[in-house]
N, C-alpha and C positions, 0 to 999 in steps of 0.2 A: 418473101420465099422462105421456105420453110429449113429449117438448120435437121441434119442428119438424127436420127437418134443415137446416142452413141452410150446408151445403157449396156448394160453386161448382163446377160442370164447367168446367175449363179448356180450352180450344183447344191442343194440343198443336203445339208450335211445331216446322214442318218442319227446322231447323235442328240439333235435339236429335240425339244420336246414339241409337242402341237398338242396343245389343251384341248378336248372335247372333240377331236377328229378320230381318236381312237389309234392302233398301230400302225407303223406300215411295214409291211413285211420286208426280208433280207432284199436286198437290191440284186443279190445273186439270182434270183428267183424270177428277175424281169428286167431284162437288159435293157428295155425301151420305156422304163418307167417305172413307178411305185403304185402299189396297191396300199389302200390304204381303209382298215374295215373299224369302222365305229364301235364304241363300247357297248353300246344298245344294242349291236347285230348279237356281240356275243353273249349279250342275258339272256336275247331273246331264244336262240339256239340254247342254251344251258336251260331254260324254263321249258322249253318246248320238251327235250331230251329228260328233264325229272318227271314230268306232268306223263309221260309214256309207261313208267313203271307201275305196274301193279301194287296197290298198297297206298300208293300217293294220293290223298282226297284234295289236297289244294297247295298252293306255294303261299308264301308272306307272313308276316305276324298280323295279332289281329286288327291293329288299327288299319293296316295295309288293306288287309282283304276288306275291313269297313268299309274303306274310301273306295278301295276298286270295283266292291260291290254298287255303292252308289254312282260309280262313275260310267259301268254296265247301264245303268238302266236308264241313263241319258239318252236321248234320242239321238241315234249315231255313234253312239259311242260303242267302243271294241273292246273286249277284255285285252288285258296287257301280256303279253307272254312273257315280258322280263319282271313280272311281278314278283317279288320274295326272291331275287337275283341279284347280287353285287359280284362286280367283276372288278380287278385291277389288272390293267392291260399294259402289257411292255412291248418291244420290238419282234422276240421273239415269244416271250410266254406270257402266260397269263393265271392269274388266280381266282378262283369261283366262290363264293359264299352263297351258300342257300339257306330258305327259311322254307321250312315243311311243317305240314300238316297230314299226320299217318293216319291211315284206317284204324278201328278199334280191332285187335285180335291178332295183327300183324307181326312179325318178329323186325323191331326197331332197327337192329342191326344188319339182318339181312337186307333189309329194303333200302337203309344208308349204302349198303355196300354197293348194291344194284344200281341204284342212282348215282352213285360216284362213278363206277364204269360206263353207263351209260352217257352221261355228261361228259366225260372226257373222250369216247370215241367220237362222240358228236361233234363236238369243238373242234378237236383236232383234224378230223378229217375234213370238216367244211372250211377251217380256217388257216389249218399250218400250223398254228401256235403250239408248242407244247403247253400243255397243263400242268403246272407243277403243284397245284393242290385245289382241291373240293373238299371245304368245310362245310357240313351240314348242321344246323341246329331245327331241330325236333320241338316245333314250339306249342303244338297241342295234338289232341288225339281226338279224331271225330267218332262219334259215339253212333252206333244205329239208330236211325228214326224211333222213338219210344210211343208216338202216337201223340195226339193231343192233351192237353191237359184235361178235357172235361171228359174224355172218354177212358183215360188210364185210372184204373183202381187207385184209389190211395190205402195207406194204411189203417187209417181209421175211418170208421162211417158214421 
């Protein structure tokens, strides 16, 4: 004979940490359950929004870009939209760190301000999280192609 299951479902405490799962949106927004947004989702949204800004050549530091380029060449590999993006996600807020490479000749301060605005707008619109800060580290400047070494003229003949 089977015994009745006497276990009781306990209501999860919103203050509990859920490592690796992302953030839980406020319970008031969904009376019949909770929505969890993984950190990687916020990273992808921020990465895509940053790349949309003219003057941004790439995201990530030198090593990150090198490893990403190798991973992209593997059959079946896809570029990572979250490359060069780190996020810290809480229950209602998020902070975002970006590593960017800008095109030579653009105003870095103008591009950074536009990236910041675009990332904040996209993340807040899509997730409902308040973006408290977007920190931007400009790691490199992409120079226009100068041609191959064999065809370019040197200073000494």
